C-alpha positions in Angstrom: 186.8 313.6 70.2 186.8 316.9 72.1 189.5 317.5 74.7 189.0 318.5 78.3 189.2 322.1 79.3 192.1 322.5 81.7 194.4 325.2 83.1 198.2 324.9 83.6 198.9 326.1 87.2 202.6 325.2 87.5 205.4 324.1 85.2 209.1 323.6 85.3 211.6 321.2 83.8 210.5 318.4 86.2 206.7 318.6 86.2 203.5 320.2 84.9 200.4 320.7 87.1 197.0 321.2 85.5 193.5 321.5 86.9 190.4 320.2 85.2 188.1 323.2 84.5 185.0 321.0 84.9 183.5 322.2 81.7 180.3 320.1 81.5 180.2 320.4 77.7 183.6 318.6 77.4 185.0 315.4 78.7 187.0 315.5 82.0 190.8 315.3 82.0 190.4 311.7 83.2 188.2 310.8 80.2 190.4 312.5 77.7 193.8 311.8 79.2 195.5 310.7 76.0 194.3 313.9 74.3 195.5 316.0 77.2 199.0 314.5 77.1 199.2 314.9 73.4 198.1 318.6 73.7 200.7 319.3 76.5 203.4 317.6 74.4 202.7 320.0 71.6 202.4 323.0 73.9 205.7 322.3 75.5 207.5 321.3 72.3 207.9 317.8 74.0 207.2 316.8 77.5 210.5 314.9 77.8 210.7 313.4 81.2 208.3 315.9 82.9 205.7 314.3 85.2 202.2 315.5 84.6 199.9 315.9 87.6 196.3 316.9 87.4 193.5 317.9 89.8 190.3 316.1 88.8 186.7 317.2 89.2 186.6 316.0 92.9 189.7 318.1 93.7 192.0 315.1 94.0 195.5 315.1 92.4 196.7 312.1 90.3 199.4 311.6 87.7 199.0 311.2 84.0 201.8 308.8 83.1 203.4 309.1 79.7 206.3 308.1 77.6 207.6 310.4 75.0 204.4 312.4 75.2 202.2 309.3 74.7 199.7 308.6 77.5 200.5 305.2 79.2 198.2 305.2 82.3 197.3 306.8 85.6 199.1 306.8 89.0 197.7 307.7 92.4 199.4 310.5 94.3 200.4 309.9 97.8 199.2 312.0 100.7 202.5 313.9 100.7 202.2 314.6 96.9 198.5 315.8 97.5 199.7 318.3 100.0 202.6 319.5 97.9 200.4 319.9 94.7 197.7 321.7 96.6 200.2 324.5 97.2 201.3 324.9 93.6 
């Protein structure tokens, strides 16, 4: 299965922020979340405890939850998190 096209916009030892490039020939980050987490895990040599936030195709931020670089689900970002992430 193809992976979403995404861009890393911020990264540090606590979190990674990505945006969905909205490539209509590929699945969205939402629809390929497990593959995106796996890809990030490889790129960073392990995500460790970093949180992964993403901006979806409707420009809303949410979190891709993972454990040890394996996707475990989604979490909704609060209004304060939305505001913070928009400035990253």
